[in-house]
MIGU-20572 format. One record per residue: residue in three letters; x, y, z of N, C-alpha, C in turn; residue number from 1. Coordinates in steps of 0.1 Angstrom, whole numbers, plus 2048, in hexadecimal, padded with zeros to 3 digits. Layout:
N
<node code="Ala" n_c1="X" n_c2="Y" n_c3="Z" ca_c1="X" ca_c2="Y" ca_c3="Z" c_c1="X" c_c2="Y" c_c3="Z" pos="NUM"/>
...
END
This chain:
112
<node code="Met" n_c1="9FF" n_c2="C73" n_c3="37D" ca_c1="9F9" ca_c2="C73" ca_c3="36F" c_c1="9EB" c_c2="C79" c_c3="370" pos="1"/>
<node code="Lys" n_c1="9E8" n_c2="C82" n_c3="368" ca_c1="9DB" ca_c2="C88" ca_c3="367" c_c1="9D3" c_c2="C83" c_c3="35B" pos="2"/>
<node code="Arg" n_c1="9C6" n_c2="C82" n_c3="35D" ca_c1="9BD" ca_c2="C7F" ca_c3="352" c_c1="9C1" c_c2="C73" c_c3="349" pos="3"/>
<node code="Val" n_c1="9C3" n_c2="C68" n_c3="34F" ca_c1="9C6" ca_c2="C5C" ca_c3="347" c_c1="9B9" c_c2="C53" c_c3="346" pos="4"/>
<node code="Asn" n_c1="9B6" n_c2="C4F" n_c3="33A" ca_c1="9AA" ca_c2="C47" ca_c3="338" c_c1="9AF" c_c2="C3A" c_c3="331" pos="5"/>
<node code="Phe" n_c1="9AA" n_c2="C2F" n_c3="336" ca_c1="9AD" ca_c2="C22" ca_c3="32F" c_c1="99F" c_c2="C1C" c_c3="32A" pos="6"/>
<node code="Ser" n_c1="9A0" n_c2="C16" n_c3="31F" ca_c1="994" ca_c2="C10" ca_c3="319" c_c1="997" c_c2="C02" c_c3="314" pos="7"/>
<node code="Leu" n_c1="98F" n_c2="BF8" n_c3="318" ca_c1="991" ca_c2="BEA" ca_c3="313" c_c1="984" c_c2="BE6" c_c3="30C" pos="8"/>
<node code="Asn" n_c1="986" n_c2="BE2" n_c3="300" ca_c1="97A" ca_c2="BDC" ca_c3="2F8" c_c1="97D" c_c2="BCE" c_c3="2F5" pos="9"/>
<node code="Ala" n_c1="973" n_c2="BC5" n_c3="2F7" ca_c1="975" ca_c2="BB7" ca_c3="2F5" c_c1="969" c_c2="BB1" c_c3="2EE" pos="10"/>
<node code="Pro" n_c1="966" n_c2="BB5" n_c3="2E1" ca_c1="95B" ca_c2="BB0" ca_c3="2DA" c_c1="95C" c_c2="BA1" c_c3="2D7" pos="11"/>
<node code="Val" n_c1="952" n_c2="B99" n_c3="2D8" ca_c1="951" ca_c2="B8B" ca_c3="2D4" c_c1="945" c_c2="B8A" c_c3="2CA" pos="12"/>
<node code="Ser" n_c1="948" n_c2="B83" n_c3="2BF" ca_c1="93D" ca_c2="B80" ca_c3="2B6" c_c1="93D" c_c2="B72" c_c3="2B1" pos="13"/>
<node code="Phe" n_c1="932" n_c2="B6D" n_c3="2AD" ca_c1="931" ca_c2="B5F" ca_c3="2A8" c_c1="92B" c_c2="B5F" c_c3="29A" pos="14"/>
<node code="Ala" n_c1="930" n_c2="B56" n_c3="292" ca_c1="92B" ca_c2="B54" ca_c3="284" c_c1="92B" c_c2="B45" c_c3="281" pos="15"/>
<node code="His" n_c1="920" n_c2="B41" n_c3="27B" ca_c1="91E" ca_c2="B34" ca_c3="276" c_c1="91D" c_c2="B34" c_c3="267" pos="16"/>
<node code="Tyr" n_c1="925" n_c2="B2C" n_c3="260" ca_c1="926" ca_c2="B2C" ca_c3="251" c_c1="920" c_c2="B1F" c_c3="24D" pos="17"/>
<node code="Thr" n_c1="916" n_c2="B1F" n_c3="244" ca_c1="911" ca_c2="B13" ca_c3="23E" c_c1="913" c_c2="B13" c_c3="22F" pos="18"/>
<node code="Phe" n_c1="91A" n_c2="B09" n_c3="22A" ca_c1="91E" ca_c2="B09" ca_c3="21C" c_c1="917" c_c2="AFF" c_c3="213" pos="19"/>
<node code="Asp" n_c1="90C" n_c2="AF8" n_c3="218" ca_c1="904" ca_c2="AEF" ca_c3="210" c_c1="90D" c_c2="AE4" c_c3="20A" pos="20"/>
<node code="Lys" n_c1="915" n_c2="ADE" n_c3="213" ca_c1="91E" ca_c2="AD2" ca_c3="210" c_c1="929" c_c2="AD5" c_c3="206" pos="21"/>
<node code="Ala" n_c1="92B" n_c2="AE1" n_c3="200" ca_c1="936" ca_c2="AE4" ca_c3="1F8" c_c1="943" c_c2="AE4" c_c3="200" pos="22"/>
<node code="Ile" n_c1="942" n_c2="AEA" n_c3="20C" ca_c1="94D" ca_c2="AEA" ca_c3="215" c_c1="947" c_c2="AE7" c_c3="223" pos="23"/>
<node code="Ala" n_c1="94F" n_c2="AE2" n_c3="22C" ca_c1="949" ca_c2="ADE" ca_c3="239" c_c1="944" c_c2="AEB" c_c3="240" pos="24"/>
<node code="Asn" n_c1="938" n_c2="AE9" n_c3="246" ca_c1="933" ca_c2="AF5" ca_c3="24E" c_c1="93C" c_c2="AF8" c_c3="259" pos="25"/>
<node code="Arg" n_c1="93C" n_c2="B04" n_c3="25E" ca_c1="945" ca_c2="B09" ca_c3="267" c_c1="93F" c_c2="B14" c_c3="270" pos="26"/>
<node code="Ser" n_c1="943" n_c2="B14" n_c3="27D" ca_c1="93F" ca_c2="B1E" ca_c3="287" c_c1="94B" c_c2="B25" c_c3="28C" pos="27"/>
<node code="Glu" n_c1="94B" n_c2="B32" n_c3="28E" ca_c1="957" ca_c2="B39" ca_c3="292" c_c1="953" c_c2="B43" c_c3="29D" pos="28"/>
<node code="Val" n_c1="95C" n_c2="B45" n_c3="2A7" ca_c1="95A" ca_c2="B4F" ca_c3="2B1" c_c1="966" c_c2="B59" c_c3="2AE" pos="29"/>
<node code="Tyr" n_c1="962" n_c2="B66" n_c3="2AD" ca_c1="96C" ca_c2="B71" ca_c3="2AB" c_c1="96E" c_c2="B79" c_c3="2B7" pos="30"/>
<node code="Phe" n_c1="97A" n_c2="B7A" n_c3="2BC" ca_c1="97D" ca_c2="B82" ca_c3="2C8" c_c1="987" c_c2="B8D" c_c3="2C4" pos="31"/>
<node code="Ser" n_c1="984" n_c2="B9A" n_c3="2C6" ca_c1="98D" ca_c2="BA4" ca_c3="2C1" c_c1="990" c_c2="BAF" c_c3="2CC" pos="32"/>
<node code="Pro" n_c1="998" n_c2="BAC" n_c3="2D6" ca_c1="99A" ca_c2="BB5" ca_c3="2E1" c_c1="9A3" c_c2="BC1" c_c3="2DD" pos="33"/>
<node code="Ser" n_c1="9A1" n_c2="BCC" n_c3="2E3" ca_c1="9A9" ca_c2="BD8" ca_c3="2E1" c_c1="9AA" c_c2="BE0" c_c3="2EE" pos="34"/>
<node code="Leu" n_c1="9B5" n_c2="BE7" n_c3="2EF" ca_c1="9B8" ca_c2="BEF" ca_c3="2FB" c_c1="9BD" c_c2="BFC" c_c3="2F7" pos="35"/>
<node code="Ser" n_c1="9B8" n_c2="C07" n_c3="2FD" ca_c1="9BD" ca_c2="C14" ca_c3="2FA" c_c1="9BF" c_c2="C1C" c_c3="307" pos="36"/>
<node code="Met" n_c1="9C9" n_c2="C26" n_c3="306" ca_c1="9CC" ca_c2="C2F" ca_c3="311" c_c1="9CD" c_c2="C3D" c_c3="30B" pos="37"/>
<node code="Asn" n_c1="9C7" n_c2="C46" n_c3="312" ca_c1="9C7" ca_c2="C54" ca_c3="30F" c_c1="9CC" c_c2="C5C" c_c3="31B" pos="38"/>
<node code="Trp" n_c1="9D6" n_c2="C65" n_c3="319" ca_c1="9DC" ca_c2="C6D" ca_c3="324" c_c1="9DB" c_c2="C7B" c_c3="31F" pos="39"/>
<node code="Lys" n_c1="9D5" n_c2="C84" n_c3="328" ca_c1="9D5" ca_c2="C92" ca_c3="326" c_c1="9DC" c_c2="C99" c_c3="331" pos="40"/>
<node code="Pro" n_c1="9E9" n_c2="C9C" n_c3="330" ca_c1="9F0" ca_c2="CA3" ca_c3="33B" c_c1="9EB" c_c2="CB1" c_c3="33E" pos="41"/>
<node code="Asn" n_c1="9E6" n_c2="CB8" n_c3="334" ca_c1="9E0" ca_c2="CC5" ca_c3="335" c_c1="9D6" c_c2="CC7" c_c3="32A" pos="42"/>
<node code="Asn" n_c1="9D1" n_c2="CD3" n_c3="329" ca_c1="9C6" ca_c2="CD6" ca_c3="31F" c_c1="9CC" c_c2="CD6" c_c3="310" pos="43"/>
<node code="Arg" n_c1="9D9" n_c2="CD7" n_c3="30F" ca_c1="9DE" ca_c2="CD9" ca_c3="301" c_c1="9E4" c_c2="CCC" c_c3="2FB" pos="44"/>
<node code="Phe" n_c1="9E8" n_c2="CC3" n_c3="303" ca_c1="9EE" ca_c2="CB6" ca_c3="2FE" c_c1="9E5" c_c2="CAA" c_c3="301" pos="45"/>
<node code="Ser" n_c1="9E6" n_c2="CA1" n_c3="2F8" ca_c1="9DF" ca_c2="C94" ca_c3="2F9" c_c1="9E7" c_c2="C89" c_c3="2F3" pos="46"/>
<node code="Val" n_c1="9E9" n_c2="C7E" n_c3="2FA" ca_c1="9F0" ca_c2="C73" ca_c3="2F4" c_c1="9E7" c_c2="C66" c_c3="2F5" pos="47"/>
<node code="Ser" n_c1="9E6" n_c2="C5F" n_c3="2EA" ca_c1="9DE" ca_c2="C53" ca_c3="2EA" c_c1="9E6" c_c2="C47" c_c3="2E4" pos="48"/>
<node code="Val" n_c1="9E4" n_c2="C3C" n_c3="2EA" ca_c1="9EB" ca_c2="C2F" ca_c3="2E5" c_c1="9E0" c_c2="C25" c_c3="2E5" pos="49"/>
<node code="Ser" n_c1="9DF" n_c2="C1D" n_c3="2DB" ca_c1="9D5" ca_c2="C12" ca_c3="2DA" c_c1="9DB" c_c2="C06" c_c3="2D3" pos="50"/>
<node code="Gly" n_c1="9D5" n_c2="BFB" n_c3="2D5" ca_c1="9DA" ca_c2="BEF" ca_c3="2CF" c_c1="9CF" c_c2="BE4" c_c3="2D0" pos="51"/>
<node code="Gly" n_c1="9CF" n_c2="BDA" n_c3="2C7" ca_c1="9C6" ca_c2="BD0" ca_c3="2C7" c_c1="9C9" c_c2="BC5" c_c3="2BE" pos="52"/>
<node code="Thr" n_c1="9C2" n_c2="BBA" n_c3="2BE" ca_c1="9C3" ca_c2="BAF" ca_c3="2B6" c_c1="9B6" c_c2="BA9" c_c3="2B3" pos="53"/>
<node code="Gly" n_c1="9B5" n_c2="BA1" n_c3="2A8" ca_c1="9A8" ca_c2="B9C" ca_c3="2A4" c_c1="9A9" c_c2="B93" c_c3="298" pos="54"/>
<node code="Arg" n_c1="99E" n_c2="B8C" n_c3="295" ca_c1="99C" ca_c2="B83" ca_c3="28A" c_c1="991" c_c2="B89" c_c3="281" pos="55"/>
<node code="Ser" n_c1="993" n_c2="B88" n_c3="274" ca_c1="988" ca_c2="B8D" ca_c3="26B" c_c1="980" c_c2="B81" c_c3="267" pos="56"/>
<node code="Pro" n_c1="973" n_c2="B83" n_c3="264" ca_c1="96A" ca_c2="B78" ca_c3="260" c_c1="96F" c_c2="B72" c_c3="252" pos="57"/>
<node code="Met" n_c1="969" n_c2="B67" n_c3="24F" ca_c1="96C" ca_c2="B61" ca_c3="242" c_c1="969" c_c2="B6A" c_c3="236" pos="58"/>
<node code="Asp" n_c1="971" n_c2="B6A" n_c3="22C" ca_c1="96E" ca_c2="B72" ca_c3="220" c_c1="967" c_c2="B69" c_c3="216" pos="59"/>
<node code="Leu" n_c1="959" n_c2="B6A" n_c3="215" ca_c1="951" ca_c2="B61" ca_c3="20D" c_c1="954" c_c2="B64" c_c3="1FE" pos="60"/>
<node code="Asn" n_c1="95A" n_c2="B6E" n_c3="1FA" ca_c1="95E" ca_c2="B70" ca_c3="1EC" c_c1="969" c_c2="B68" c_c3="1E8" pos="61"/>
<node code="Met" n_c1="970" n_c2="B62" n_c3="1F1" ca_c1="97C" ca_c2="B5A" ca_c3="1EE" c_c1="979" c_c2="B4B" c_c3="1EF" pos="62"/>
<node code="Ile" n_c1="96D" n_c2="B46" n_c3="1EE" ca_c1="969" ca_c2="B38" ca_c3="1F0" c_c1="96E" c_c2="B2F" c_c3="1E5" pos="63"/>
<node code="Gln" n_c1="970" n_c2="B33" n_c3="1D9" ca_c1="974" ca_c2="B2A" ca_c3="1CE" c_c1="983" c_c2="B28" c_c3="1CF" pos="64"/>
<node code="Pro" n_c1="988" n_c2="B1C" n_c3="1CA" ca_c1="996" ca_c2="B19" ca_c3="1C9" c_c1="99D" c_c2="B21" c_c3="1BE" pos="65"/>
<node code="Gly" n_c1="9AA" n_c2="B23" n_c3="1BF" ca_c1="9B1" ca_c2="B2A" ca_c3="1B4" c_c1="9B2" c_c2="B39" c_c3="1B7" pos="66"/>
<node code="Tyr" n_c1="9B7" n_c2="B40" n_c3="1AD" ca_c1="9B9" ca_c2="B4F" ca_c3="1AF" c_c1="9AD" c_c2="B57" c_c3="1AA" pos="67"/>
<node code="Val" n_c1="9AB" n_c2="B62" n_c3="1B0" ca_c1="9A0" ca_c2="B6C" ca_c3="1AD" c_c1="9A6" c_c2="B79" c_c3="1AB" pos="68"/>
<node code="Met" n_c1="9A3" n_c2="B80" n_c3="1A0" ca_c1="9A8" ca_c2="B8E" ca_c3="19E" c_c1="99F" c_c2="B97" c_c3="1A6" pos="69"/>
<node code="Thr" n_c1="9A5" n_c2="B9E" n_c3="1B0" ca_c1="99D" ca_c2="BA7" ca_c3="1B8" c_c1="99C" c_c2="BB5" c_c3="1B3" pos="70"/>
<node code="Asn" n_c1="9A5" n_c2="BBA" n_c3="1AB" ca_c1="9A4" ca_c2="BC6" ca_c3="1A3" c_c1="9AD" c_c2="BC4" c_c3="197" pos="71"/>
<node code="Tyr" n_c1="9B0" n_c2="BCE" n_c3="190" ca_c1="9B7" ca_c2="BCD" ca_c3="183" c_c1="9C5" c_c2="BC8" c_c3="184" pos="72"/>
<node code="Arg" n_c1="9CB" n_c2="BC7" n_c3="190" ca_c1="9D9" ca_c2="BC4" ca_c3="191" c_c1="9DC" c_c2="BB9" c_c3="19C" pos="73"/>
<node code="Ser" n_c1="9D2" n_c2="BB5" n_c3="1A4" ca_c1="9D5" ca_c2="BAD" ca_c3="1B0" c_c1="9CD" c_c2="BA0" c_c3="1AF" pos="74"/>
<node code="Phe" n_c1="9D4" n_c2="B95" n_c3="1B3" ca_c1="9CD" ca_c2="B88" ca_c3="1B4" c_c1="9CE" c_c2="B83" c_c3="1C2" pos="75"/>
<node code="Arg" n_c1="9C3" n_c2="B7C" n_c3="1C6" ca_c1="9C3" ca_c2="B76" ca_c3="1D4" c_c1="9C0" c_c2="B67" c_c3="1D2" pos="76"/>
<node code="Arg" n_c1="9C6" n_c2="B5F" n_c3="1DB" ca_c1="9C3" ca_c2="B50" ca_c3="1DB" c_c1="9B5" c_c2="B4E" c_c3="1E0" pos="77"/>
<node code="Gly" n_c1="9AE" n_c2="B44" n_c3="1DB" ca_c1="9A1" ca_c2="B41" ca_c3="1DF" c_c1="9A0" c_c2="B3A" c_c3="1EC" pos="78"/>
<node code="Ile" n_c1="99E" n_c2="B2D" n_c3="1ED" ca_c1="99B" ca_c2="B26" ca_c3="1F9" c_c1="9A5" c_c2="B27" c_c3="204" pos="79"/>
<node code="Asp" n_c1="9B2" n_c2="B2A" n_c3="201" ca_c1="9BC" ca_c2="B2B" ca_c3="20B" c_c1="9BB" c_c2="B38" c_c3="213" pos="80"/>
<node code="Asp" n_c1="9B6" n_c2="B43" n_c3="20D" ca_c1="9B4" ca_c2="B4F" ca_c3="214" c_c1="9A5" c_c2="B51" c_c3="219" pos="81"/>
<node code="Phe" n_c1="99D" n_c2="B47" n_c3="217" ca_c1="98F" ca_c2="B47" ca_c3="21B" c_c1="98D" c_c2="B48" c_c3="22A" pos="82"/>
<node code="Tyr" n_c1="994" n_c2="B40" n_c3="231" ca_c1="992" ca_c2="B3F" ca_c3="240" c_c1="997" c_c2="B4C" c_c3="246" pos="83"/>
<node code="Asn" n_c1="997" n_c2="B4C" n_c3="253" ca_c1="999" ca_c2="B58" ca_c3="25B" c_c1="9A7" c_c2="B5D" c_c3="25A" pos="84"/>
<node code="Ser" n_c1="9A9" n_c2="B6A" n_c3="25B" ca_c1="9B6" ca_c2="B71" ca_c3="25C" c_c1="9B6" c_c2="B79" c_c3="268" pos="85"/>
<node code="Ser" n_c1="9C2" n_c2="B7A" n_c3="26E" ca_c1="9C3" ca_c2="B81" ca_c3="27B" c_c1="9CC" c_c2="B8E" c_c3="278" pos="86"/>
<node code="Ser" n_c1="9CA" n_c2="B97" n_c3="281" ca_c1="9D1" ca_c2="BA4" ca_c3="280" c_c1="9D4" c_c2="BAA" c_c3="28E" pos="87"/>
<node code="Gln" n_c1="9DF" n_c2="BB2" n_c3="28E" ca_c1="9E2" ca_c2="BB9" ca_c3="29A" c_c1="9E5" c_c2="BC8" c_c3="296" pos="88"/>
<node code="Arg" n_c1="9E2" n_c2="BD1" n_c3="29F" ca_c1="9E4" ca_c2="BDF" ca_c3="29C" c_c1="9E8" c_c2="BE6" c_c3="2A9" pos="89"/>
<node code="Val" n_c1="9F0" n_c2="BF0" n_c3="2A7" ca_c1="9F5" ca_c2="BF9" ca_c3="2B1" c_c1="9F5" c_c2="C07" c_c3="2AC" pos="90"/>
<node code="Ser" n_c1="9F0" n_c2="C11" n_c3="2B3" ca_c1="9F1" ca_c2="C1F" ca_c3="2AE" c_c1="9F4" c_c2="C28" c_c3="2BA" pos="91"/>
<node code="Gly" n_c1="9F9" n_c2="C34" n_c3="2B6" ca_c1="9FC" ca_c2="C3E" ca_c3="2C0" c_c1="9F9" c_c2="C4C" c_c3="2BA" pos="92"/>
<node code="Arg" n_c1="9F5" n_c2="C55" n_c3="2C2" ca_c1="9F1" ca_c2="C62" ca_c3="2BD" c_c1="9F5" c_c2="C6D" c_c3="2C8" pos="93"/>
<node code="Leu" n_c1="9FB" n_c2="C78" n_c3="2C3" ca_c1="9FE" ca_c2="C83" ca_c3="2CB" c_c1="9F7" c_c2="C8F" c_c3="2C5" pos="94"/>
<node code="Ser" n_c1="9F0" n_c2="C97" n_c3="2CE" ca_c1="9E9" ca_c2="CA2" ca_c3="2C9" c_c1="9ED" c_c2="CAF" c_c3="2D2" pos="95"/>
<node code="Tyr" n_c1="9ED" n_c2="CBA" n_c3="2CB" ca_c1="9F0" ca_c2="CC7" ca_c3="2D2" c_c1="9E6" c_c2="CD1" c_c3="2CC" pos="96"/>
<node code="Lys" n_c1="9E1" n_c2="CD9" n_c3="2D5" ca_c1="9D8" ca_c2="CE4" ca_c3="2D1" c_c1="9DA" c_c2="CF0" c_c3="2DA" pos="97"/>
<node code="His" n_c1="9DB" n_c2="CFC" n_c3="2D3" ca_c1="9DB" ca_c2="D09" ca_c3="2DA" c_c1="9D1" c_c2="D11" c_c3="2D3" pos="98"/>
<node code="Thr" n_c1="9C5" n_c2="D11" n_c3="2D8" ca_c1="9B9" ca_c2="D17" ca_c3="2D1" c_c1="9BA" c_c2="D26" c_c3="2D0" pos="99"/>
<node code="Arg" n_c1="9C0" n_c2="D2D" n_c3="2DA" ca_c1="9C2" ca_c2="D3B" ca_c3="2D9" c_c1="9CA" c_c2="D40" c_c3="2CE" pos="100"/>
<node code="Arg" n_c1="9D5" n_c2="D38" n_c3="2CB" ca_c1="9DE" ca_c2="D3B" ca_c3="2BF" c_c1="9DA" c_c2="D34" c_c3="2B2" pos="101"/>
<node code="Gly" n_c1="9D0" n_c2="D2B" n_c3="2B3" ca_c1="9CB" ca_c2="D24" ca_c3="2A7" c_c1="9D5" c_c2="D19" c_c3="2A3" pos="102"/>
<node code="Ile" n_c1="9DC" n_c2="D13" n_c3="2AC" ca_c1="9E6" ca_c2="D09" ca_c3="2A9" c_c1="9E0" c_c2="CFB" c_c3="2AD" pos="103"/>
<node code="Phe" n_c1="9DF" n_c2="CF2" n_c3="2A3" ca_c1="9DB" ca_c2="CE5" ca_c3="2A5" c_c1="9E4" c_c2="CDB" c_c3="29E" pos="104"/>
<node code="Ala" n_c1="9EA" n_c2="CD1" n_c3="2A5" ca_c1="9F3" ca_c2="CC8" ca_c3="29F" c_c1="9F0" c_c2="CBA" c_c3="2A3" pos="105"/>
<node code="Asn" n_c1="9F1" n_c2="CB0" n_c3="29A" ca_c1="9EF" ca_c2="CA2" ca_c3="29D" c_c1="9F9" c_c2="C9A" c_c3="296" pos="106"/>
<node code="Ala" n_c1="9FE" n_c2="C90" n_c3="29D" ca_c1="A07" ca_c2="C86" ca_c3="298" c_c1="A02" c_c2="C78" c_c3="29B" pos="107"/>
<node code="Met" n_c1="A02" n_c2="C6F" n_c3="291" ca_c1="9FD" ca_c2="C62" ca_c3="294" c_c1="A06" c_c2="C57" c_c3="28D" pos="108"/>
<node code="Val" n_c1="A07" n_c2="C4C" n_c3="294" ca_c1="A0F" ca_c2="C40" ca_c3="28F" c_c1="A06" c_c2="C34" c_c3="290" pos="109"/>
<node code="Leu" n_c1="A06" n_c2="C2C" n_c3="285" ca_c1="9FD" ca_c2="C21" ca_c3="285" c_c1="A05" c_c2="C15" c_c3="280" pos="110"/>
<node code="Gln" n_c1="A05" n_c2="C0A" n_c3="287" ca_c1="A0B" ca_c2="BFD" ca_c3="283" c_c1="A01" c_c2="BF2" c_c3="282" pos="111"/>
<node code="Ser" n_c1="9FF" n_c2="BEC" n_c3="277" ca_c1="9F6" ca_c2="BE1" ca_c3="275" c_c1="9FD" c_c2="BD4" c_c3="273" pos="112"/>
END
């Protein structure tokens, strides 16, 4: 295997939320690791695969109970959706280029 690169990202962040006794104060640690691999067998082809998982911070716009209209057609629940939500993602990309002939092609697949 030629020209294989691996990359690991492991960001950690901390948030403390103070609500002035309306809701219990809360501290959260957010860890969102991701791993990616890039393979270039020659100067024309490139293949990349990446994936990761993580948690999003609290949505302070959703602090009230009940439903909230977010745009002209969608409603979101208040306090139930307020706390953290988690996500996973996987993507793949294939690239081809032949600069002398002016050919460039890319294909990408994304799964969230």
